[in-house]
N, C-alpha and C positions, 0 to 999 in steps of 0.2 A: 089517622088513616095509615094502614099498613102499606109497605112498599108493594106487596103483591096486588093491592087494590088499585094501583096506579097504572095507567097506560104508559107506553114508552114515551109518547109525546109529552106527558106530564113530567116524567123523569128527566127528559131532556130540558124542559123548561126549568125545572128545579136546579139542574146542573148549571144552566146559563145564569140563573139568578145568583147562584153561589159564586160564579166567576165575576159577575158584576160587583157583588159585595166585596170580593177580593181585590177589586180595583183594576181588573183587566180592561183593555180598550174595547170599545164597541166593535172595532174591526175583528179583533181576536175572537170575541164572543160570537160575532156573526159567522165567522169561518167555522168555529167549533160546531155551532148549531147546524150550519149547512152540511158539514161532513156527516154529522150524526144522523140527521134526517135522511140524507142520501143513502147512507148505509142501511138504515132501518127500512127504507123503501126498496132498495135493490137486493138486499139479502132475502133469499126465499122465505126464511122464517123470521125475518127481522133481527134486530140486534139481540133481543132477549133470548131467543130460542136457537140462534145459530151456534154452531160448534167451531172449534179451532180451524178445521180444514176449510170450512165455508168462508171464514174470515181471510184465511191465507189465499184462497182462490180469488176472492173479491179484491184484496189488496194487491194481488199480482196481476192486475189488469194490464195486458200487453199494450193497450192504447194509451196508457198513462206514462208520462215521463218519470224517471226515478224520483225527482223532487216531488211530484204529485203523489206518488205512492208513499214517500216519506211523510208528507203532511197528513195524508189520510191515516197512516199508522199512528203518528204523533197524537192526533185528535182523538182517535178511538182509544189508544192506550191511556191517555190522560183521563178520559171519561171513565174507563174501567177502574183506574186507580182511585178516583173520587168515589165511585160506587163501593169499592172495598172499604174505604175509610168510613163511609156512611153506615155500612153494615156493621163494622167494628164498633162505631160509636153507639149504634142501637143495641148491640150485644152488651156493651159496657153499661148502658142505662138499665138494661134488664137485670144484669148482675147486681147493680146497686139496689134496684127495687126489690130483688129477691132477698138481699141481705137485710134491708130495712124491714121487710115483712117477717123474716126469721126472728129478728130482734123484737119486733112487736109481739109475735106469738110467744116468745120466751117470756116476755114481761107479763103477758096475759096469764100464762101458766103459773108464774110466780105469784101473781095477784090472787089467783084462784086456789093457791096452795093453802095449807094449814095456817101459815103465818098471817096471811091476809084475813082468813076467817077468824083467827084469834084476836086480831087487832080490832075487828069490827063486831065481835061477839060481845053483847052487853053483860053476859054472865060471868 
């Protein structure tokens, strides 16, 4: 399943599963999930479609204490860093797959060249 096929809730779930696998506490994972779902719900276009200014406005909520804004920023920033790592890992897998395919095509061309035909030609 491609990332663009996933709803934001599924991506948040995947992120939380990654945090659990990394040994983070249930409390930390719960706070991360809470902040991400709150941001996705409160941002007009959700996390996925919002732009920098919308995040800045949301994080600058005057009703929040500085520590609250700091925690919201920390959780969103960590989520985005994870997302970038996931995309980079996917790109690396695609590069490896392309290199393997290129080698396979090269081998097939060599097999179909004259040397392969000569080796299999009974005459």
